[in-house]
N, C-alpha and C positions, 0 to 999 in steps of 0.2 A: 390694389393688393400687389405687393412685391412678389414677382415670380420666384419660385424656389431655385436656388442656384445649384446647378449640377456640378459635381466634381470634375476636374479636368480629365480624369481617367474613367469617366462614366461608361464610355463605349467598351473599354476593356473589362469593367466590372460586369456589364451586361453579357459579354461573351463568356466570362467565367460561369455565370449562372445558366445561360441558355444554350451555349454551343456544346451540347452533350455528346455529339458525334466526333468531336475533336479532342485530341490529346494536347493539353496546354502546359506550358512552363511559365510560372508567374514569378517575377522578381520585383521586389519592392522593399523599401526600408522598414525597419521595425516599427510596429504600431500603426501601420497604414491600413490594416484591415484584411490581411491575407486570410487569417483564420475565419473571420466573419464571412468572407466570400466563399470559402471552402464549404462552410455550413450551408450557405444558400444553394450552392451547387448540389450538395447531397439532398437537400429538401426537394429541389427540382427533379432530381432523379427519382425520388420516391413518389412525387406528385404525378409524374408521367408514367408511372408503372414500369420503368425500365429495370428496376431491381427491388428486391426486398431488403429490409434493414439488415438481416443476418448475412446478406451477400455483399455488403459494403465494408471495405476496410479504409479507415481514415486515421492517419497518424500525423500528429503535429508536434514539432519541437521548435520552440521559438527561443532565440537568443535572449529575448527579454525575460522569459520565464527562467531560463538558466541563470541569467544574471541576478535575478531576485534570490535564487537559492544561494548564490555565492555572497551577494551583498548582505543578505539577511543572516548569514553565518549559520545556515542549517548545519547541525553538528554531524549528523550521520545519515547516509543514504544507503538503504538496502536494496539490492537489485537481484531478483530471483531469475535464474536461467533454468528452464525446465527441460530443455533439450537443445542439442547443437545441430540437428538436422531439421529442415523445414517441416517435413511431414510428421516427424515425431513431436515437434513443437505444436503443430496444429492439433494433433490427436490429444495431446495432454492439456492444452489450454483452450481449445476450440477457437483459436484466433488465427487470422490470416496475415497478421503483421509479419513482414519479412524479418527473420532473425538478424540479418545483417544490419537492419535499421536500428535495432537495439544497441548494437555495438557502436555504430556510427554516432548515434546521439550521445551515448555515454562518453565516447572519445572526445567529442566536441565540448561537452561539459568539463571534462578534465583539462582540456587545453585552455578553456576560458578561465578556469580556476587557477591554473598555474600562471597564466599571463597576468592575472590580477595579484599574484604573489600571496595567495590565500591557501590555507590548509582546509578550508570548509567548502563543501561538505566532505567528510571522510567517506570514501566510496567503498562499499563492501559488496562484492559479487559472490553469490552462492549458488550451489546446486544441491540436489538431494544426495544422501549418502549412498544410494543404490547405483550411482553412476559407475560405469566401468572404469578401470584404470586408464583405458584409452581416452574416454570422455573427460576424465579429470585432467589428463595431460593436455588435451586440446583446449579445455577451459582455461588453464593457466597460460597456454600459448596465446590464446585470443585476447585475454583480459589482463595478462601479467603486467603490461605497461600502462594500463588504464586504472585498474583498481588499486587501492591502498591495501586491501585485504581480500583474500579469496578463501572460501571455506565450503565444507560439505556439512549439511545439516540433516538431522534425523527426519525420516519420513513419518508423518503422523496425520491422522484424520481428526483435525481439531473440532469439527462440527459433529462428529459421531454419526454422520450420514451413512445410510446403507448403500451397498452396491458399488462403493468406490473402487475396491480392488478389481472387480470384474471390468468396470469401465476403463480403468487405466492399465489393466494388465499387469498389476504389481501385487506383491504380497506385503501387507503392512506388518510391522513388528507388533507383537502382542504385549501390552503393558497393563498392569493393574492400576486402576485409577486410585490416586491418593485420597485420603480422607480430607485433607486440607491442602488446597492449592496455595502456594506462596505468593502468587502474582498480586492479589489485592493489597498485600502488605508493603510492596515496594515498587509497583509499576502502575502506569495508566496508559491508555492509548487515546490519541486525539484525532478525530476525523477532520476532513477538509472544511466542514461547516462549523467546527468548534465543539461538536459533541464529544464528551469524554466517557469512556467506558473502562472496564477493569483491566483489559489486556487486549493485545492485537488478535488473539484467537476469537474474540467476540466480534467477528467481522460484520455482523448485521446489527450491532449495538442494542441487543436485547437487554443488556445490563447497563444502560446509560446511567451515569451518576451526576451529570451536570453539563454545562456548556460554557466555554470560555468567553462567549460574547456577553454573557451576563454575570459571570462569576470569575473570581481569580482562581488560579490553580490551588492556592493555599486553602481557599474556602471549600473547594471540591474535595481536596485531599483529606481535610479534617471534617468534612461535612457528614451529615447523618446518612445520606444515601449510600456512600461508600462504607461508612461504619456499619451499616446494616448488613452489607455483603460480608464483611469481615466477621461480624458476630455470628452469622449463620454458618460460615465456614468452620469456626472454632467450636460450635455447639452441635455438630453432627447434622446440620441441615443443608449440606451442599446440594442435594438433589432438588431443593426448592428454588435454586437459582437457575433459571432457564438456560443460560449460556454455559453453565458449568456442569449440568446434570450428566451429560454423556461425553464430555470432553476428556481426553486423556493426554492433552498436551503437557500437563504438569510433570510428566516423567522426564521431560527435557531439563527441568530446573535442577540445579545442583543442591538446592536446599530441600530438606525434608523435615516438616514440623508435625508429622502425624502423631508423634508421641507426646505432644505438649500436654502438660497437666492442667486441670481446671484452674489452679491457682495462677500458673504462668499465663494461661489464656486471658484471665481477667486483667493481669498486669499489661498485657499487650493491648487489650481493648482500651484500657485507661490511657495509654500513651496516645492513642489515636482519637481520643474524645474531641468533639468539636471545639475549636479554639477561636477566640475573637482576634481579628487582625489589629495590630497596633502600628501607629505611624512613628 
């Protein structure tokens, strides 16, 4: 039997996994397994009882992943900044990730994009509209030379969950839910695993309408699952759609089709009737 050949850096990999009392700096070329070894170290920390999962912060930004965003010509990258001070960021997001790391990673992505002579992805950095004038000015100062676009967006409880205002210490604007949400008529949201849902507010994919691993986007867009969502929207059955029942995110849309007549609703549905793909 031929013995298993050990990598030349086997000793260093063992140290990454087992030298838990030491602070290590690891330098290696892209694709050599740095992230894999980081995961093994985290698992070792958990196995030995040195920390619980919620006490561990692990952030990885690889130039390989950033390069794929650029080479794949991702059109649009949205980055949410919830706070500009570390403690406020932690309180809002329950994350220990250093906020400086977010800026550093985004700055590196922008540099790589510019060096490649590309305009993709378009980088949009945003904060919530309740940011103070001082925070808005600081946001523009920190990200003005990185982002292609900076904006403030409305604060909203897209899930309809209770207790959000008390937990975050904010007061949400009160908006009346529309009868018909425009989203299913012109948007979809795609998850990392290819699952497709009706919009980004459906963060847990309770209204999944397809998967790009087995269907084309055209098949999903004109498919029966999405058509059923539209039909229920237009016939007063919005509350039967789990992800839409308590959501008030639609106030953010510029379109309002609550007053659509039954005749017009039928025309709309006919436009989206399932269509057969032709080559």
